[in-house]
N, C-alpha and C positions, 0 to 999 in steps of 0.2 A: 448568492452566497456573500456573506459579509466578510470583510477582511478583519481578522482578529489577531492581536499581538499579545503574546504572553512569553516571558522568558526570552525575549530577543528574536522570536520567530513570528511569522504571519502566514496566513493562507490567502491566496488571491485566486480568482478564477483563471483557469488556463485559457489560452488562445491557440488557434491553429499554428501560430508562429513559435509556440513552445515545443512543438513536436520533436525537432532534432535534438534539443537539449535533453529532453526526457529519454529519447532513444539512446543517446550517448551515455547518460548516467546508468541506464538499464544495463547496457553492455559492460560497463566497468563493475558495477555492483554485483551482477549475476555471474560474472566470469568465473570466480573461484568454484562456486557450486556446480556450474555447468561443466567446467573442465573435470572436476572430480567425478561427475556422473557420466563423463564421456560424451557430452551433448553440446559442447560449445562450437558454435559456428559464427564467425565474425560478421557475416552478412545477416544470417537468419535472426540472430539475437536482436538486431535493430529492426529488421523488416517485420517481425511479428508485432512489435509495438506500432509501427507505421500502419499496418493493416487493421489494427483494432482501436486506434486512438479515438477517444470520445471527449473532445475538449469541454463539452457542455456538462460533463460529470466529473471533470478532473480539476484538482486544485494544485497550484504551485506552492511549494513550501519555500518561503523567502526567509533567509537568515542573514541578519546584518545588512539588509537591503539588496542581497544578491540571491540568485537562483541556488536553492539548496536541495531541491528534490521535488517529488510529485506524489500524488495519491489520487486514485480514482475510486469513487463510490457511486456505482451505477445500479439502477433499479433492476430487480429480477422478480420472477413470479411471486416468490414468498418473502420478499424483503429487499435486501441489498447485497451486492457483491463488492468486496473491497479488493482492489487490484492495483498494480503498478505503483506500489508504495515503495518508493526509492528515496534514500537519503544519501547525499554525497559522503564518501568514505571518511573524510576529515570531520564530519559532523556526527558520525555514529558514536553511540555510547555516552552522549551528553544529555540524554533525557528528552531530546527534541522529538524523536519518534514516538515515545510513550505519550508525550503531551499532545501531539497531533492525533494519535489514536484515541486518547481520552476524549478529546473534543468531538471527533467523529462519532464515537460510540455514545456520547451523551445525546447527540442528535438522533441516532437510530433508536436508542432506548426510549426517548421521549415519544417516539412514534409507536413503540411496542414492536419494533421490527427485528427480524432475524437477520444476521449478517453471515455471509459465507466468504471464504477465501481459499486459496491454495498456495502452498509454499513448496519449494524443492526439497526432496528428501535430504536430511542432514543440514538444512539451513539453520543458522543461528536465529533467524527471524521467528522460527517456530516458538522459541521460548518467550519472546516478546508477546506473541499472540496468546499463548497459554496463560501468561500472567494477567492478561486482560479478559480472561473468561472464555477463550475459544477452546473447543474440544475436538478431538479427532472424529471425523465423520467416516472417512474411508481413505485408503491410500493405494498407490500402485508403485511400481519400481522407481518412478521419477518424482511423482507428486504426492503431497499430503494435503488432503481436503479437510478443512476445518469449518466448524459452525459455532456461532455464538447466538444463543437465544436471549431475548431481553429478560432482565430480572423480573421476577414476579413481585408486584407491589405488595407491601405489607398490608394486612387487613385493617 
């Protein structure tokens, strides 16, 4: 994966050493939604990431030369799964998340690949994904599962 810089941010490949920084940002960013859903557990929120961390498919979002978040794009049977997309609270709302998402989706669109993800019920992130073409696939009391199929090329 190439490091790309646009609007003051860059993506770099994750390493095993990034795990705890990602686990911490996950705990901070997800806390309000997990508390609202009655599912916040101080240990579990970090451990779930530790148990599923795949540095080979994860990128670190670097903003101003510093760790600003992470995003994982891992292969699945029918395309890709977008997960662990976390941006530090102070960086949210500045267009960085949209820019990162646009770059990743340009890559999956070039492959003609479907992308799936899930967000917590009531999460503001759902609106970001909807703006970028993700649609509801199914939901349960905790999670909203979304899918984005690649655009059909013009004839």
